[in-house]
C-alpha positions in Angstrom: 137.5 82.1 -0.6 136.7 78.6 0.2 133.5 78.8 -1.8 135.7 79.8 -4.9 138.2 77.2 -4.1 135.7 74.7 -3.9 134.3 75.8 -7.5 137.9 76.0 -9.1 138.2 72.2 -7.9 135.0 71.1 -9.2 135.7 72.6 -12.4 139.2 70.8 -12.6 137.8 67.6 -11.8 135.1 68.0 -14.5 137.8 69.0 -17.1 139.8 65.7 -16.0 137.0 63.5 -16.5 136.1 65.0 -19.4 139.8 64.7 -20.8 139.8 61.1 -19.7 136.2 60.6 -21.6 138.0 61.9 -24.8 141.0 59.5 -24.4 138.7 56.6 -23.9 136.7 57.5 -27.1 139.9 57.9 -29.0 140.9 54.5 -28.1 137.3 52.8 -28.2 137.1 51.7 -24.6 134.4 52.6 -21.8 135.5 55.2 -19.3 135.3 52.5 -16.4 138.0 50.6 -18.0 140.3 53.4 -18.8 140.0 54.1 -15.1 140.5 50.5 -14.0 144.0 50.7 -16.1 144.6 53.9 -13.9 143.9 52.2 -10.7 146.1 49.3 -12.0 148.7 51.8 -12.8 148.2 53.3 -9.5 149.0 49.7 -7.9 152.3 49.1 -9.9 153.6 52.8 -8.8 153.0 51.8 -5.2 156.1 49.6 -5.2 154.1 47.3 -3.1 152.4 45.1 -5.8 151.9 41.5 -4.6 152.5 38.3 -6.8 148.9 37.6 -6.6 148.1 41.5 -7.8 150.5 41.0 -10.5 148.9 37.7 -11.8 145.4 39.4 -11.2 146.7 42.1 -13.5 147.9 40.1 -16.2 144.4 38.0 -16.0 142.6 41.6 -16.4 144.4 42.6 -19.3 144.2 39.3 -21.2 140.4 39.3 -20.3 139.2 41.7 -23.2 140.9 43.2 -25.9 139.6 46.5 -24.8 141.4 46.2 -21.4 144.7 45.7 -23.0 144.1 48.7 -25.2 143.5 50.8 -21.9 146.6 49.5 -20.2 148.9 50.1 -23.2 147.4 53.8 -23.7 148.0 54.6 -19.8 151.6 53.1 -20.3 152.3 55.2 -23.4 151.1 58.4 -21.5 153.2 57.6 -18.7 156.1 57.2 -21.1 155.6 60.5 -22.6 155.1 62.1 -19.3 158.6 60.6 -18.3 160.1 61.6 -21.5 158.7 65.5 -20.7 159.9 65.5 -17.3 163.3 66.6 -16.2 165.2 64.3 -13.9 164.4 66.6 -10.7 160.9 66.7 -11.5 160.9 62.9 -12.1 162.5 62.1 -8.8 159.5 64.3 -7.0 156.9 62.5 -9.4 158.1 59.3 -8.2 158.1 60.4 -4.4 154.6 61.6 -5.1 153.8 58.1 -6.3 155.0 56.3 -3.4 154.1 58.3 -0.8 150.4 59.3 -1.5 147.4 57.1 -0.3 145.9 54.9 -3.3 142.9 57.3 -3.6 144.9 60.5 -4.0 147.3 59.1 -6.1 144.6 57.9 -8.7 143.6 61.5 -8.6 147.0 62.8 -9.6 147.5 60.1 -12.1 144.1 61.0 -13.5 145.3 64.5 -13.9 148.4 63.8 -15.7 146.7 61.3 -17.8 143.8 63.1 -18.5 145.5 66.5 -19.5 148.2 64.7 -21.6 145.4 62.9 -23.5 144.1 66.8 -24.2 147.7 67.6 -25.7 148.4 64.6 -27.2 145.8 62.8 -29.4 141.9 63.9 -28.2 142.0 66.8 -30.7 143.1 64.4 -33.4 140.2 61.9 -32.9 138.1 61.3 -36.2 135.3 59.9 -34.4 132.7 62.3 -33.1 132.7 62.1 -29.0 130.0 60.3 -27.2 129.4 62.9 -25.1 128.5 65.2 -27.5 125.7 63.1 -29.2 122.4 64.3 -29.2 120.9 61.4 -27.5 122.9 59.1 -24.9 122.3 56.3 -22.7 124.5 55.2 -19.6 125.6 51.9 -18.3 122.8 49.8 -17.7 120.5 52.5 -19.2 118.1 52.0 -22.3 115.5 54.3 -23.7 113.5 54.6 -26.7 113.4 57.6 -28.9 110.5 58.7 -31.6 111.7 60.5 -34.6 109.5 63.1 -36.5 108.9 60.3 -39.1 107.4 58.2 -36.8 110.3 55.8 -36.4 111.3 54.3 -33.4 114.8 53.8 -32.2 115.5 51.8 -29.1 119.1 52.5 -27.6 120.8 49.9 -25.7 123.4 50.4 -22.8 126.3 53.0 -23.5 125.1 54.0 -26.6 124.8 57.4 -28.5 123.3 58.7 -31.6 123.0 61.8 -33.3 119.9 62.6 -35.8 119.8 64.6 -39.0 116.9 65.1 -41.1 116.8 67.2 -44.2 114.5 67.3 -47.4 117.1 64.8 -48.9 117.7 62.1 -46.4 116.8 60.7 -42.7 120.1 60.0 -41.2 120.8 58.2 -37.6 124.3 58.1 -36.7 125.2 55.5 -34.2 128.3 56.9 -32.5 128.7 54.0 -30.3 126.7 51.3 -28.8 123.5 49.5 -30.1 120.2 50.3 -31.6 117.1 48.6 -32.6 114.9 50.4 -35.2 111.4 50.4 -36.3 111.6 52.2 -39.5 108.5 53.7 -41.5 108.2 53.7 -45.3 107.9 57.1 -46.5 106.1 57.7 -49.8 109.3 59.5 -51.2 111.8 56.8 -49.8 113.7 57.0 -53.1 114.4 60.6 -52.6 114.5 60.8 -49.0 115.9 57.4 -47.7 116.4 56.7 -44.1 119.8 55.5 -43.3 121.9 54.4 -40.1 125.4 55.5 -40.4 128.2 54.0 -38.6 131.9 54.2 -38.6 132.0 51.4 -41.4 129.5 52.6 -43.8 125.8 52.7 -43.6 122.5 50.4 -43.5 119.3 51.5 -45.3 116.1 49.9 -44.2 113.1 49.5 -46.6 110.1 49.8 -43.9 111.7 47.3 -41.8 112.7 45.9 -38.0 116.4 45.5 -37.6 119.5 46.1 -35.2 122.8 47.7 -35.4 125.9 47.4 -33.0 128.6 49.3 -33.5 131.9 47.5 -32.3 135.3 48.9 -32.5 136.3 47.5 -35.8 132.8 46.2 -37.2 129.5 47.1 -37.5 127.0 44.2 -36.7 123.4 44.1 -38.2 120.4 41.7 -37.6 117.1 41.8 -39.6 114.0 41.1 -37.5 111.4 42.0 -40.3 111.7 43.3 -43.9 114.9 43.8 -45.6 118.0 46.3 -45.5 120.8 47.2 -47.8 124.3 47.3 -46.2 127.1 49.7 -48.0 130.5 49.7 -46.6 132.1 53.2 -47.0 134.9 51.8 -49.2 133.4 49.6 -51.2 131.1 49.9 -54.3 128.9 47.0 -54.1 126.0 46.8 -51.5 124.4 44.0 -50.3 120.9 43.0 -49.0 120.1 41.1 -45.8 116.7 39.6 -45.2 114.6 38.6 -42.1 116.0 36.2 -39.9 119.8 36.7 -40.9 122.5 38.9 -39.5 125.9 39.7 -40.8 129.0 42.0 -39.7 130.9 44.6 -42.2 133.8 46.8 -42.1 134.7 49.6 -44.4 136.1 47.6 -47.2 133.7 44.4 -47.0 130.8 42.3 -46.0 131.2 39.0 -44.0 129.1 36.2 -44.7 125.4 36.1 -43.7 124.5 33.8 -40.5 120.9 32.9 -38.9 120.0 35.5 -36.4 120.2 33.8 -32.8 116.6 33.9 -31.3 116.0 36.6 -28.8 119.1 38.8 -29.9 116.9 41.4 -29.3 115.2 40.9 -26.1 117.4 43.6 -24.4 114.4 46.2 -26.1 112.3 44.3 -23.4 114.6 44.7 -20.5 115.8 40.9 -21.1 118.9 39.0 -21.6 117.5 35.7 -23.1 120.1 32.7 -23.8 119.9 29.1 -25.0 122.8 26.9 -24.2 125.3 30.0 -24.1 128.9 29.6 -22.5 129.1 31.4 -19.1 132.2 33.4 -20.4 130.1 34.8 -23.5 127.0 35.1 -21.1 128.9 37.6 -18.6 130.8 39.6 -21.5 127.1 40.7 -22.5 125.9 41.2 -18.7 129.0 43.3 -18.2 128.1 46.0 -20.5 125.0 46.8 -18.0 127.1 47.2 -15.1 129.7 49.5 -13.8 133.0 47.9 -13.2 135.0 44.7 -13.9 133.1 41.4 -14.3 135.2 38.1 -15.0 135.3 34.6 -14.8 137.8 31.9 -14.7 138.3 29.6 -17.3 136.5 26.5 -15.8 133.4 28.7 -15.3 133.5 30.3 -18.6 133.1 26.9 -20.3 129.9 26.3 -18.2 126.6 26.7 -20.4 123.6 28.9 -19.4 120.0 29.1 -20.5 117.2 31.1 -19.3 115.7 34.6 -18.9 117.2 37.3 -17.0 116.4 40.8 -16.1 118.8 43.5 -17.3 117.7 46.0 -14.6 119.2 44.1 -11.9 122.6 42.4 -12.9 123.1 41.5 -8.9 120.3 39.5 -9.1 121.2 37.7 -12.1 124.7 36.6 -10.6 122.9 35.4 -7.6 120.5 33.6 -9.9 123.7 32.1 -11.6 125.2 30.8 -8.2 122.3 28.9 -7.5 122.0 27.2 -11.0 125.8 26.5 -11.7 128.5 25.1 -9.6 129.9 28.6 -9.4 130.7 31.2 -6.7 130.4 35.0 -7.2 133.3 36.7 -5.3 132.4 40.4 -4.9 135.9 42.1 -4.1 134.4 45.4 -4.4 130.9 46.5 -5.9 133.0 47.0 -9.0 135.3 44.2 -9.2 133.2 40.8 -9.4 134.8 37.3 -10.2 132.9 34.4 -10.8 134.6 30.7 -9.9 134.0 27.5 -10.8 133.9 25.2 -7.5 134.4 21.6 -7.5 
């Protein structure tokens, strides 16, 4: 019996994680950000949240747009739960909130939010879920895929793609994350084009090397060699982008082109190379390669960073920042890191 119970718990945990992942994909945030929002909700439920924790919660919510999106979703789900719960059950729920240890309370909240997510929106998603994608990378992971036509696709951290090759086209669907493509030029390119499909439209290379990043509302494109054609989903016009330039586009429009920053695709070599970049922007990028929450205060964010840093060891990068800049790295937990300016 104990073995059967263990399997049941394992299946339930997997189902909750899957539901949470669907909700995270639906609102376009990483799963770990949604879990952080859940942890903050548990802290609020405890009834013992301190003034410092309240300030930290506000700072976390304002640090990134995706944090606020995750927090609002958790609040929305909690509101639906309250509306759907009778008075007696509501009292019992409040009792559970205050009496359970924080870790167990997080599990209960995950069960409720995960189950509610399955009922209230995951089924409505128009985005192909990352967890079902043909090729995926986790946090801090990169990999290279060789396609049947000889094209090479480098996948950055937290990336998911699907491929669909037919007699009429060769398509890579960028579900989430970032890729760098080294494409080949087929003899029948006119009748069998290669395209990268995103939520906002598609990019068609003409035998080239280029990068594509799928953000929540825009697609970013940079060209290292050759030329690409950009076609927003709802626009009739297309635009060509040449080597050395980058741009962004929505489903309706294409932004003005800008020179591509040097070493923008250094991640394909396992490096983050920057030249006089603000520490705030630097940590935003570095945070994609580690689980948990990485933030910096206002003074630290304005400091300037230059150098070459290994993406495979983000803790080593943080240590290097302490040595090179007037900052202190506070490790509250392995998943909660704060970089603060020192006098």
